[in-house]
All heavy atoms as TSV, in Angstrom:
chain	resi	resn	atom	element	x	y	z
A	1	ASP	N	N	-51.603	4.560	-12.793
A	1	ASP	CA	C	-51.362	5.810	-13.343
A	1	ASP	C	C	-49.817	6.201	-13.437
A	1	ASP	O	O	-49.442	7.173	-13.807
A	1	ASP	CB	C	-52.015	6.922	-12.555
A	1	ASP	CG	C	-51.599	6.952	-11.070
A	1	ASP	OD1	O	-50.888	5.981	-10.645
A	1	ASP	OD2	O	-51.819	8.161	-10.550
A	2	LYS	N	N	-48.918	5.186	-12.891
A	2	LYS	CA	C	-47.599	5.321	-12.920
A	2	LYS	C	C	-46.807	4.727	-14.109
A	2	LYS	O	O	-45.674	5.024	-14.414
A	2	LYS	CB	C	-46.911	4.754	-11.613
A	2	LYS	CG	C	-47.482	5.276	-10.387
A	2	LYS	CD	C	-47.016	6.697	-10.087
A	2	LYS	CE	C	-47.515	7.153	-8.757
A	2	LYS	NZ	N	-48.575	8.091	-8.676
A	3	ALA	N	N	-47.405	3.667	-14.695
A	3	ALA	CA	C	-46.841	3.085	-15.923
A	3	ALA	C	C	-47.839	2.927	-16.967
A	3	ALA	O	O	-48.881	2.747	-16.873
A	3	ALA	CB	C	-46.335	1.736	-15.482
A	4	SER	N	N	-47.285	2.891	-18.319
A	4	SER	CA	C	-48.118	2.801	-19.483
A	4	SER	C	C	-48.074	1.350	-19.862
A	4	SER	O	O	-48.989	0.979	-20.723
A	4	SER	CB	C	-47.693	3.680	-20.576
A	4	SER	OG	O	-46.336	3.394	-20.915
A	5	VAL	N	N	-47.225	0.580	-19.467
A	5	VAL	CA	C	-47.019	-0.888	-19.872
A	5	VAL	C	C	-46.630	-1.726	-18.661
A	5	VAL	O	O	-45.691	-1.320	-17.959
A	5	VAL	CB	C	-46.031	-0.951	-20.894
A	5	VAL	CG1	C	-45.797	-2.475	-21.286
A	5	VAL	CG2	C	-46.446	-0.326	-22.195
A	6	ILE	N	N	-47.181	-2.850	-18.617
A	6	ILE	CA	C	-46.607	-4.013	-17.820
A	6	ILE	C	C	-46.208	-5.123	-18.593
A	6	ILE	O	O	-46.975	-5.654	-19.376
A	6	ILE	CB	C	-47.659	-4.404	-16.673
A	6	ILE	CG1	C	-48.113	-3.327	-15.898
A	6	ILE	CG2	C	-47.191	-5.513	-15.906
A	6	ILE	CD1	C	-49.144	-3.688	-14.878
A	7	LEU	N	N	-44.831	-5.505	-18.598
A	7	LEU	CA	C	-44.325	-6.595	-19.447
A	7	LEU	C	C	-44.100	-7.739	-18.436
A	7	LEU	O	O	-43.255	-7.597	-17.564
A	7	LEU	CB	C	-43.177	-6.091	-20.092
A	7	LEU	CG	C	-42.360	-7.197	-20.832
A	7	LEU	CD1	C	-43.178	-7.693	-22.057
A	7	LEU	CD2	C	-41.040	-6.708	-21.427
A	8	ALA	N	N	-44.740	-8.850	-18.665
A	8	ALA	CA	C	-44.588	-10.126	-17.924
A	8	ALA	C	C	-43.995	-11.166	-18.981
A	8	ALA	O	O	-44.556	-11.254	-20.135
A	8	ALA	CB	C	-45.863	-10.577	-17.313
A	9	ASN	N	N	-43.129	-11.909	-18.473
A	9	ASN	CA	C	-42.509	-12.908	-19.261
A	9	ASN	C	C	-42.815	-14.342	-18.652
A	9	ASN	O	O	-42.339	-14.615	-17.643
A	9	ASN	CB	C	-41.029	-12.707	-19.405
A	9	ASN	CG	C	-40.287	-13.731	-20.139
A	9	ASN	OD1	O	-40.845	-14.883	-20.521
A	9	ASN	ND2	N	-39.019	-13.629	-20.294
A	10	PHE	N	N	-43.543	-15.090	-19.174
A	10	PHE	CA	C	-43.810	-16.461	-18.693
A	10	PHE	C	C	-43.144	-17.462	-19.560
A	10	PHE	O	O	-43.735	-18.237	-20.269
A	10	PHE	CB	C	-45.402	-16.721	-18.695
A	10	PHE	CG	C	-46.043	-15.859	-17.755
A	10	PHE	CD1	C	-46.745	-14.686	-18.235
A	10	PHE	CD2	C	-46.174	-16.076	-16.440
A	10	PHE	CE1	C	-47.362	-13.864	-17.317
A	10	PHE	CE2	C	-46.865	-15.312	-15.625
A	10	PHE	CZ	C	-47.535	-14.147	-15.989
A	11	GLY	N	N	-41.727	-17.440	-19.549
A	11	GLY	CA	C	-41.014	-18.293	-20.256
A	11	GLY	C	C	-40.552	-18.029	-21.729
A	11	GLY	O	O	-39.995	-18.916	-22.340
A	12	ALA	N	N	-40.867	-16.973	-22.162
A	12	ALA	CA	C	-40.398	-16.414	-23.427
A	12	ALA	C	C	-38.822	-16.360	-23.378
A	12	ALA	O	O	-38.208	-15.901	-22.488
A	12	ALA	CB	C	-40.909	-15.146	-23.935
A	13	GLY	N	N	-38.267	-16.707	-24.534
A	13	GLY	CA	C	-36.776	-16.540	-24.611
A	13	GLY	C	C	-36.372	-15.168	-24.753
A	13	GLY	O	O	-37.231	-14.177	-25.162
A	14	ASP	N	N	-35.094	-14.762	-24.504
A	14	ASP	CA	C	-34.527	-13.500	-24.583
A	14	ASP	C	C	-34.725	-12.876	-25.988
A	14	ASP	O	O	-35.095	-11.701	-26.120
A	14	ASP	CB	C	-33.124	-13.407	-24.193
A	14	ASP	CG	C	-32.957	-13.765	-22.764
A	14	ASP	OD1	O	-33.767	-13.680	-21.877
A	14	ASP	OD2	O	-31.683	-14.143	-22.438
A	15	ASP	N	N	-34.485	-13.660	-26.975
A	15	ASP	CA	C	-34.600	-13.242	-28.313
A	15	ASP	C	C	-36.033	-12.745	-28.745
A	15	ASP	O	O	-36.314	-11.779	-29.359
A	15	ASP	CB	C	-34.112	-14.305	-29.414
A	15	ASP	CG	C	-32.574	-14.444	-29.368
A	15	ASP	OD1	O	-31.814	-13.602	-28.763
A	15	ASP	OD2	O	-32.251	-15.460	-29.841
A	16	ALA	N	N	-37.002	-13.512	-28.306
A	16	ALA	CA	C	-38.316	-13.217	-28.485
A	16	ALA	C	C	-38.845	-11.974	-27.794
A	16	ALA	O	O	-39.452	-11.088	-28.354
A	16	ALA	CB	C	-39.273	-14.352	-28.026
A	17	VAL	N	N	-38.444	-11.821	-26.575
A	17	VAL	CA	C	-38.642	-10.575	-25.887
A	17	VAL	C	C	-37.977	-9.325	-26.499
A	17	VAL	O	O	-38.676	-8.338	-26.782
A	17	VAL	CB	C	-38.321	-10.610	-24.396
A	17	VAL	CG1	C	-38.437	-9.285	-23.643
A	17	VAL	CG2	C	-39.006	-11.741	-23.711
A	18	LEU	N	N	-36.774	-9.434	-26.929
A	18	LEU	CA	C	-36.074	-8.373	-27.762
A	18	LEU	C	C	-36.762	-8.115	-28.937
A	18	LEU	O	O	-36.896	-6.856	-29.234
A	18	LEU	CB	C	-34.673	-8.781	-27.898
A	18	LEU	CG	C	-33.840	-7.605	-28.356
A	18	LEU	CD1	C	-33.704	-6.524	-27.388
A	18	LEU	CD2	C	-32.366	-8.191	-28.579
A	19	ASP	N	N	-37.229	-9.054	-29.719
A	19	ASP	CA	C	-37.904	-8.866	-30.988
A	19	ASP	C	C	-39.249	-7.950	-30.725
A	19	ASP	O	O	-39.413	-7.025	-31.480
A	19	ASP	CB	C	-38.425	-10.085	-31.690
A	19	ASP	CG	C	-37.159	-10.763	-32.346
A	19	ASP	OD1	O	-36.027	-10.192	-32.514
A	19	ASP	OD2	O	-37.287	-11.926	-32.685
A	20	VAL	N	N	-39.883	-8.269	-29.758
A	20	VAL	CA	C	-41.091	-7.477	-29.398
A	20	VAL	C	C	-40.680	-6.042	-28.941
A	20	VAL	O	O	-41.307	-5.060	-29.444
A	20	VAL	CB	C	-41.947	-8.147	-28.268
A	20	VAL	CG1	C	-43.135	-7.235	-27.690
A	20	VAL	CG2	C	-42.603	-9.412	-28.761
A	21	LEU	N	N	-39.747	-5.853	-28.068
A	21	LEU	CA	C	-39.245	-4.500	-27.669
A	21	LEU	C	C	-38.845	-3.752	-28.767
A	21	LEU	O	O	-38.987	-2.505	-28.840
A	21	LEU	CB	C	-38.254	-4.697	-26.530
A	21	LEU	CG	C	-38.752	-5.275	-25.249
A	21	LEU	CD1	C	-37.597	-5.488	-24.232
A	21	LEU	CD2	C	-39.926	-4.317	-24.648
A	22	LEU	N	N	-38.121	-4.303	-29.876
A	22	LEU	CA	C	-37.608	-3.570	-30.960
A	22	LEU	C	C	-38.560	-3.446	-32.055
A	22	LEU	O	O	-38.177	-2.923	-33.101
A	22	LEU	CB	C	-36.339	-4.242	-31.427
A	22	LEU	CG	C	-35.153	-4.187	-30.337
A	22	LEU	CD1	C	-33.958	-4.976	-30.883
A	22	LEU	CD2	C	-34.719	-2.807	-30.117
A	23	GLY	N	N	-39.781	-4.025	-31.881
A	23	GLY	CA	C	-40.834	-3.795	-33.004
A	23	GLY	C	C	-40.693	-4.770	-34.108
A	23	GLY	O	O	-41.312	-4.707	-35.149
A	24	ARG	N	N	-39.898	-5.850	-34.043
A	24	ARG	CA	C	-39.708	-6.822	-35.068
A	24	ARG	C	C	-40.846	-7.969	-34.929
A	24	ARG	O	O	-40.927	-8.730	-35.830
A	24	ARG	CB	C	-38.295	-7.466	-34.982
A	24	ARG	CG	C	-37.206	-6.495	-35.190
A	24	ARG	CD	C	-35.901	-7.177	-35.361
A	24	ARG	NE	N	-35.474	-7.765	-34.091
A	24	ARG	CZ	C	-34.255	-7.567	-33.573
A	24	ARG	NH1	N	-33.319	-6.925	-34.184
A	24	ARG	NH2	N	-33.931	-8.201	-32.403
A	25	ALA	N	N	-41.576	-7.966	-33.833
A	25	ALA	CA	C	-42.658	-8.968	-33.637
A	25	ALA	C	C	-43.667	-8.243	-32.995
A	25	ALA	O	O	-43.434	-7.163	-32.119
A	25	ALA	CB	C	-42.198	-10.108	-32.812
A	26	VAL	N	N	-44.965	-8.806	-33.096
A	26	VAL	CA	C	-46.030	-8.179	-32.287
A	26	VAL	C	C	-46.323	-8.833	-31.040
A	26	VAL	O	O	-46.293	-10.170	-30.993
A	26	VAL	CB	C	-47.288	-8.278	-33.217
A	26	VAL	CG1	C	-48.557	-7.859	-32.509
A	26	VAL	CG2	C	-46.981	-7.458	-34.433
A	27	ALA	N	N	-46.373	-8.152	-29.889
A	27	ALA	CA	C	-46.686	-8.775	-28.583
A	27	ALA	C	C	-48.136	-9.359	-28.481
A	27	ALA	O	O	-49.046	-8.716	-29.151
A	27	ALA	CB	C	-46.451	-7.755	-27.482
A	28	ARG	N	N	-48.302	-10.359	-27.873
A	28	ARG	CA	C	-49.613	-10.953	-27.616
A	28	ARG	C	C	-49.716	-11.790	-26.498
A	28	ARG	O	O	-48.605	-12.448	-26.054
A	28	ARG	CB	C	-50.107	-11.805	-28.908
A	28	ARG	CG	C	-49.439	-12.991	-29.147
A	28	ARG	CD	C	-49.978	-13.737	-30.293
A	28	ARG	NE	N	-49.458	-14.970	-30.511
A	28	ARG	CZ	C	-48.570	-15.425	-31.240
A	28	ARG	NH1	N	-48.027	-14.491	-32.136
A	28	ARG	NH2	N	-48.048	-16.640	-31.312
A	29	GLY	N	N	-50.781	-11.990	-25.789
A	29	GLY	CA	C	-50.923	-12.872	-24.615
A	29	GLY	C	C	-52.120	-12.344	-23.702
A	29	GLY	O	O	-52.473	-11.262	-23.923
A	30	THR	N	N	-52.382	-13.212	-22.814
A	30	THR	CA	C	-53.406	-12.780	-21.801
A	30	THR	C	C	-53.021	-13.248	-20.410
A	30	THR	O	O	-52.166	-14.268	-20.291
A	30	THR	CB	C	-54.756	-13.443	-22.113
A	30	THR	OG1	O	-54.597	-14.926	-22.220
A	30	THR	CG2	C	-55.239	-12.973	-23.526
A	31	GLU	N	N	-53.543	-12.676	-19.390
A	31	GLU	CA	C	-53.341	-13.047	-18.081
A	31	GLU	C	C	-53.769	-14.345	-17.746
A	31	GLU	O	O	-54.928	-14.729	-17.987
A	31	GLU	CB	C	-53.966	-12.155	-17.012
A	31	GLU	CG	C	-53.371	-10.783	-17.085
A	31	GLU	CD	C	-52.042	-10.675	-16.366
A	31	GLU	OE1	O	-51.659	-11.561	-15.523
A	31	GLU	OE2	O	-51.289	-9.665	-16.660
A	32	PRO	N	N	-53.013	-15.383	-17.318
A	32	PRO	CA	C	-53.513	-16.619	-16.762
A	32	PRO	C	C	-54.195	-16.656	-15.501
A	32	PRO	O	O	-54.721	-17.755	-14.909
A	32	PRO	CB	C	-52.247	-17.433	-16.722
A	32	PRO	CG	C	-51.165	-16.569	-16.523
A	32	PRO	CD	C	-51.471	-15.225	-17.249
A	33	PHE	N	N	-54.108	-15.559	-14.770
A	33	PHE	CA	C	-54.792	-15.429	-13.504
A	33	PHE	C	C	-55.062	-13.966	-13.317
A	33	PHE	O	O	-54.660	-13.066	-14.076
A	33	PHE	CB	C	-53.768	-15.807	-12.308
A	33	PHE	CG	C	-52.322	-15.305	-12.643
A	33	PHE	CD1	C	-52.121	-13.965	-12.144
A	33	PHE	CD2	C	-51.483	-16.050	-13.084
A	33	PHE	CE1	C	-50.829	-13.471	-12.390
A	33	PHE	CE2	C	-50.176	-15.613	-13.295
A	33	PHE	CZ	C	-49.905	-14.130	-12.909
A	34	GLU	N	N	-55.987	-13.644	-12.275
A	34	GLU	CA	C	-56.366	-12.188	-12.012
A	34	GLU	C	C	-55.292	-11.608	-11.069
A	34	GLU	O	O	-54.609	-12.248	-10.371
A	34	GLU	CB	C	-57.686	-12.079	-11.454
A	34	GLU	CG	C	-57.798	-12.577	-10.104
A	34	GLU	CD	C	-59.191	-12.236	-9.330
A	34	GLU	OE1	O	-60.156	-12.129	-10.092
A	34	GLU	OE2	O	-59.233	-12.117	-8.186
A	35	LEU	N	N	-55.163	-10.201	-11.238
A	35	LEU	CA	C	-54.287	-9.519	-10.314
A	35	LEU	C	C	-55.131	-8.742	-9.507
A	35	LEU	O	O	-55.755	-7.723	-9.938
A	35	LEU	CB	C	-53.332	-8.651	-11.193
A	35	LEU	CG	C	-52.258	-9.430	-12.124
A	35	LEU	CD1	C	-51.437	-8.411	-12.777
A	35	LEU	CD2	C	-51.379	-10.221	-11.120
A	36	PRO	N	N	-55.178	-9.013	-8.229
A	36	PRO	CA	C	-56.103	-8.222	-7.330
A	36	PRO	C	C	-55.628	-6.654	-7.189
A	36	PRO	O	O	-54.445	-6.341	-7.432
A	36	PRO	CB	C	-55.904	-8.931	-5.841
A	36	PRO	CG	C	-55.422	-10.326	-6.302
A	36	PRO	CD	C	-54.717	-10.137	-7.482
A	37	ARG	N	N	-56.558	-5.914	-6.865
A	37	ARG	CA	C	-56.232	-4.479	-6.843
A	37	ARG	C	C	-55.458	-4.059	-5.565
A	37	ARG	O	O	-54.642	-3.086	-5.616
A	37	ARG	CB	C	-57.648	-3.698	-6.774
A	37	ARG	CG	C	-57.540	-2.220	-6.879
A	37	ARG	CD	C	-58.832	-1.669	-7.226
A	37	ARG	NE	N	-59.342	-1.938	-8.499
A	37	ARG	CZ	C	-58.987	-1.475	-9.704
A	37	ARG	NH1	N	-58.093	-0.523	-9.737
A	37	ARG	NH2	N	-59.469	-1.911	-10.791
A	38	SER	N	N	-55.527	-4.784	-4.493
A	38	SER	CA	C	-54.851	-4.382	-3.353
A	38	SER	C	C	-54.449	-5.617	-2.436
A	38	SER	O	O	-54.871	-6.651	-2.706
A	38	SER	CB	C	-55.684	-3.322	-2.515
A	38	SER	OG	O	-56.694	-4.085	-2.006
A	39	MET	N	N	-53.630	-5.368	-1.483
A	39	MET	CA	C	-53.300	-6.387	-0.557
A	39	MET	C	C	-54.523	-6.827	0.283
A	39	MET	O	O	-54.766	-7.998	0.624
A	39	MET	CB	C	-52.144	-5.940	0.391
A	39	MET	CG	C	-51.529	-7.238	1.169
A	39	MET	SD	S	-50.907	-8.388	0.057
A	39	MET	CE	C	-50.809	-9.758	1.157
A	40	ALA	N	N	-55.297	-5.817	0.632
A	40	ALA	CA	C	-56.704	-6.072	1.308
A	40	ALA	C	C	-57.442	-7.127	0.436
A	40	ALA	O	O	-58.111	-8.027	0.996
A	40	ALA	CB	C	-57.389	-4.787	1.514
A	41	ALA	N	N	-57.534	-6.778	-0.909
A	41	ALA	CA	C	-58.249	-7.826	-1.800
A	41	ALA	C	C	-57.589	-9.199	-1.701
A	41	ALA	O	O	-58.432	-10.274	-1.707
A	41	ALA	CB	C	-58.324	-7.247	-3.182
A	42	VAL	N	N	-56.241	-9.331	-1.710
A	42	VAL	CA	C	-55.669	-10.572	-1.625
A	42	VAL	C	C	-56.005	-11.296	-0.339
A	42	VAL	O	O	-56.404	-12.480	-0.264
A	42	VAL	CB	C	-54.076	-10.535	-1.688
A	42	VAL	CG1	C	-53.368	-11.707	-1.365
A	42	VAL	CG2	C	-53.676	-9.914	-2.940
A	43	GLU	N	N	-56.024	-10.557	0.751
A	43	GLU	CA	C	-56.357	-11.132	2.097
A	43	GLU	C	C	-57.715	-11.465	2.245
A	43	GLU	O	O	-58.165	-12.436	2.969
A	43	GLU	CB	C	-56.065	-10.089	3.230
A	43	GLU	CG	C	-54.527	-9.964	3.372
A	43	GLU	CD	C	-54.142	-8.651	4.223
A	43	GLU	OE1	O	-54.970	-7.742	4.474
A	43	GLU	OE2	O	-52.956	-8.593	4.523
A	44	ALA	N	N	-58.700	-10.857	1.514
A	44	ALA	CA	C	-60.095	-11.181	1.509
A	44	ALA	C	C	-60.376	-12.438	0.481
A	44	ALA	O	O	-61.528	-13.001	0.580
A	44	ALA	CB	C	-60.988	-10.092	1.103
A	45	GLN	N	N	-59.459	-12.833	-0.237
A	45	GLN	CA	C	-59.798	-13.897	-1.059
A	45	GLN	C	C	-59.880	-15.206	-0.492
A	45	GLN	O	O	-59.228	-15.496	0.672
A	45	GLN	CB	C	-58.716	-13.983	-2.245
A	45	GLN	CG	C	-58.663	-13.035	-3.182
A	45	GLN	CD	C	-57.663	-13.259	-4.351
A	45	GLN	OE1	O	-56.429	-13.220	-3.991
A	45	GLN	NE2	N	-58.008	-13.246	-5.484
A	46	ASP	N	N	-60.656	-16.219	-1.099
A	46	ASP	CA	C	-60.737	-17.495	-0.496
A	46	ASP	C	C	-59.714	-18.332	-1.200
A	46	ASP	O	O	-59.666	-18.499	-2.556
A	46	ASP	CB	C	-62.192	-18.110	-0.920
A	46	ASP	CG	C	-62.362	-19.563	-0.394
A	46	ASP	OD1	O	-61.368	-20.254	-0.163
A	46	ASP	OD2	O	-63.427	-19.842	-0.221
A	47	PRO	N	N	-58.759	-18.992	-0.498
A	47	PRO	CA	C	-57.632	-19.704	-1.081
A	47	PRO	C	C	-58.085	-20.841	-2.018
A	47	PRO	O	O	-57.478	-21.342	-2.970
A	47	PRO	CB	C	-56.768	-20.168	-0.036
A	47	PRO	CG	C	-57.304	-19.448	1.178
A	47	PRO	CD	C	-58.711	-18.895	0.877
A	48	GLY	N	N	-59.269	-21.325	-1.841
A	48	GLY	CA	C	-59.841	-22.330	-2.548
A	48	GLY	C	C	-60.745	-22.023	-3.791
A	48	GLY	O	O	-61.167	-22.832	-4.485
A	49	LEU	N	N	-60.759	-20.704	-4.059
A	49	LEU	CA	C	-61.460	-20.252	-5.115
A	49	LEU	C	C	-60.705	-19.367	-6.102
A	49	LEU	O	O	-60.018	-18.505	-5.729
A	49	LEU	CB	C	-62.707	-19.399	-4.767
A	49	LEU	CG	C	-63.839	-20.054	-3.977
A	49	LEU	CD1	C	-64.908	-19.116	-3.601
A	49	LEU	CD2	C	-64.482	-21.137	-4.909
A	50	PRO	N	N	-60.691	-19.655	-7.403
A	50	PRO	CA	C	-59.781	-18.855	-8.294
A	50	PRO	C	C	-60.563	-17.569	-8.595
A	50	PRO	O	O	-61.827	-17.600	-8.796
A	50	PRO	CB	C	-59.574	-19.736	-9.507
A	50	PRO	CG	C	-60.766	-20.626	-9.516
A	50	PRO	CD	C	-61.179	-20.773	-8.089
A	51	ASP	N	N	-59.786	-16.412	-8.818
A	51	ASP	CA	C	-60.344	-15.294	-9.512
A	51	ASP	C	C	-61.505	-14.862	-8.671
A	51	ASP	O	O	-62.504	-14.567	-9.351
A	51	ASP	CB	C	-60.682	-15.559	-10.984
A	51	ASP	CG	C	-59.663	-16.192	-11.808
A	51	ASP	OD1	O	-58.384	-15.732	-11.400
A	51	ASP	OD2	O	-59.749	-17.076	-12.622
A	52	ASP	N	N	-61.513	-14.670	-7.336
A	52	ASP	CA	C	-62.639	-14.209	-6.612
A	52	ASP	C	C	-62.588	-12.813	-6.030
A	52	ASP	O	O	-63.246	-12.453	-5.120
A	52	ASP	CB	C	-63.045	-15.259	-5.489
A	52	ASP	CG	C	-61.931	-15.224	-4.426
A	52	ASP	OD1	O	-60.822	-14.905	-4.691
A	52	ASP	OD2	O	-62.362	-15.640	-3.214
A	53	SER	N	N	-61.655	-11.971	-6.682
A	53	SER	CA	C	-61.517	-10.602	-6.135
A	53	SER	C	C	-62.837	-9.948	-6.619
A	53	SER	O	O	-63.377	-10.069	-7.759
A	53	SER	CB	C	-60.433	-9.759	-6.801
A	53	SER	OG	O	-59.232	-10.362	-6.297
A	54	ALA	N	N	-63.267	-8.975	-5.778
A	54	ALA	CA	C	-64.477	-8.176	-6.154
A	54	ALA	C	C	-64.251	-7.209	-7.222
A	54	ALA	O	O	-65.113	-7.109	-8.153
A	54	ALA	CB	C	-64.932	-7.446	-4.854
A	55	ASP	N	N	-63.160	-6.620	-7.348
A	55	ASP	CA	C	-62.881	-5.584	-8.441
A	55	ASP	C	C	-61.349	-5.788	-8.707
A	55	ASP	O	O	-60.523	-4.917	-8.326
A	55	ASP	CB	C	-63.134	-4.323	-7.940
A	55	ASP	CG	C	-62.941	-3.164	-8.857
A	55	ASP	OD1	O	-63.050	-3.486	-10.033
A	55	ASP	OD2	O	-62.568	-2.037	-8.481
A	56	PRO	N	N	-60.945	-6.836	-9.522
A	56	PRO	CA	C	-59.477	-6.976	-9.781
A	56	PRO	C	C	-58.987	-5.792	-10.623
A	56	PRO	O	O	-59.635	-5.291	-11.368
A	56	PRO	CB	C	-59.471	-8.380	-10.521
A	56	PRO	CG	C	-60.699	-8.530	-11.045
A	56	PRO	CD	C	-61.739	-7.832	-10.212
A	57	LEU	N	N	-57.581	-5.645	-10.434
A	57	LEU	CA	C	-56.866	-4.597	-11.220
A	57	LEU	C	C	-56.912	-5.113	-12.635
A	57	LEU	O	O	-57.160	-4.315	-13.597
A	57	LEU	CB	C	-55.464	-4.407	-10.648
A	57	LEU	CG	C	-54.677	-3.313	-11.396
A	57	LEU	CD1	C	-55.293	-1.927	-11.192
A	57	LEU	CD2	C	-53.391	-3.385	-10.808
A	58	TYR	N	N	-56.600	-6.295	-12.900
A	58	TYR	CA	C	-56.615	-7.017	-14.165
A	58	TYR	C	C	-57.235	-8.423	-14.040
A	58	TYR	O	O	-56.813	-9.180	-13.315
A	58	TYR	CB	C	-55.250	-7.213	-14.706
A	58	TYR	CG	C	-54.590	-5.907	-15.025
A	58	TYR	CD1	C	-53.675	-5.391	-14.247
A	58	TYR	CD2	C	-54.856	-5.254	-16.285
A	58	TYR	CE1	C	-52.980	-4.164	-14.432
A	58	TYR	CE2	C	-54.205	-3.999	-16.461
A	58	TYR	CZ	C	-53.358	-3.473	-15.656
A	58	TYR	OH	O	-52.704	-2.367	-15.911
A	59	PRO	N	N	-58.502	-8.674	-14.567
A	59	PRO	CA	C	-59.043	-9.940	-14.479
A	59	PRO	C	C	-58.282	-10.996	-15.333
A	59	PRO	O	O	-57.592	-10.620	-16.265
A	59	PRO	CB	C	-60.513	-9.730	-15.106
A	59	PRO	CG	C	-60.305	-8.547	-16.161
A	59	PRO	CD	C	-59.122	-7.748	-15.511
A	60	ARG	N	N	-58.669	-12.305	-15.008
A	60	ARG	CA	C	-58.024	-13.386	-15.872
A	60	ARG	C	C	-58.480	-13.055	-17.285
A	60	ARG	O	O	-59.639	-12.715	-17.742
A	60	ARG	CB	C	-58.660	-14.715	-15.397
A	60	ARG	CG	C	-58.215	-15.789	-16.312
A	60	ARG	CD	C	-58.957	-17.085	-16.049
A	60	ARG	NE	N	-58.817	-17.663	-14.751
A	60	ARG	CZ	C	-58.196	-18.705	-14.423
A	60	ARG	NH1	N	-57.685	-19.375	-15.357
A	60	ARG	NH2	N	-58.095	-19.091	-13.208
A	61	GLY	N	N	-57.518	-13.319	-18.274
A	61	GLY	CA	C	-57.838	-12.982	-19.632
A	61	GLY	C	C	-57.472	-11.593	-20.225
A	61	GLY	O	O	-57.577	-11.475	-21.374
A	62	ALA	N	N	-57.190	-10.727	-19.290
A	62	ALA	CA	C	-56.781	-9.421	-19.718
A	62	ALA	C	C	-55.433	-9.558	-20.413
A	62	ALA	O	O	-54.705	-10.393	-20.156
A	62	ALA	CB	C	-56.659	-8.393	-18.538
A	63	GLY	N	N	-55.267	-8.540	-21.378
A	63	GLY	CA	C	-54.028	-8.656	-22.101
A	63	GLY	C	C	-54.055	-8.042	-23.532
A	63	GLY	O	O	-54.855	-7.302	-23.793
A	64	ILE	N	N	-53.052	-8.620	-24.259
A	64	ILE	CA	C	-52.991	-8.137	-25.679
A	64	ILE	C	C	-53.390	-9.284	-26.572
A	64	ILE	O	O	-52.778	-10.254	-26.562
A	64	ILE	CB	C	-51.613	-7.760	-25.966
A	64	ILE	CG1	C	-51.080	-6.658	-25.028
A	64	ILE	CG2	C	-51.398	-7.373	-27.379
A	64	ILE	CD1	C	-49.522	-6.343	-25.264
A	65	VAL	N	N	-54.424	-9.016	-27.301
A	65	VAL	CA	C	-54.782	-10.034	-28.346
A	65	VAL	C	C	-54.839	-9.387	-29.748
A	65	VAL	O	O	-55.698	-8.478	-29.971
A	65	VAL	CB	C	-56.258	-10.665	-27.964
A	65	VAL	CG1	C	-56.640	-11.507	-29.019
A	65	VAL	CG2	C	-56.315	-11.162	-26.582
A	66	PRO	N	N	-53.834	-9.615	-30.600
A	66	PRO	CA	C	-53.712	-8.916	-31.883
A	66	PRO	C	C	-54.969	-9.176	-32.811
A	66	PRO	O	O	-55.520	-10.288	-32.598
A	66	PRO	CB	C	-52.465	-9.354	-32.484
A	66	PRO	CG	C	-51.798	-10.184	-31.403
A	66	PRO	CD	C	-52.729	-10.537	-30.380
A	67	ARG	N	N	-55.328	-8.175	-33.566
A	67	ARG	CA	C	-56.411	-8.404	-34.429
A	67	ARG	C	C	-56.010	-9.081	-35.683
A	67	ARG	O	O	-54.796	-9.020	-36.213
A	67	ARG	CB	C	-57.135	-7.085	-34.799
A	67	ARG	CG	C	-57.586	-6.490	-33.644
A	67	ARG	CD	C	-58.480	-5.297	-34.028
A	67	ARG	NE	N	-58.405	-4.482	-32.637
A	67	ARG	CZ	C	-58.538	-3.127	-32.615
A	67	ARG	NH1	N	-58.640	-2.542	-33.709
A	67	ARG	NH2	N	-58.598	-2.446	-31.502
C-alpha cells in the first residue's frame, strides 16, 4: 500500500531502463523467484525447496507481460 510500482533490474542496461521510464519502450518481465510476504515466511521456508511460501507477496512468474 506504500508503492504503486516495484522496479527491479536484472542486468538491463541504463539506456533500456531509461527508455522504459520515459515511455519510449514498454516494460515487460516476470519474477524469476517468489517474494515471501514476511521475514517469518522466509524463516519458515525449506532451503531445499523453491517457492514454498504459503502466501507469497509475489509468486514466481508475477510481473508485466505485454499483450
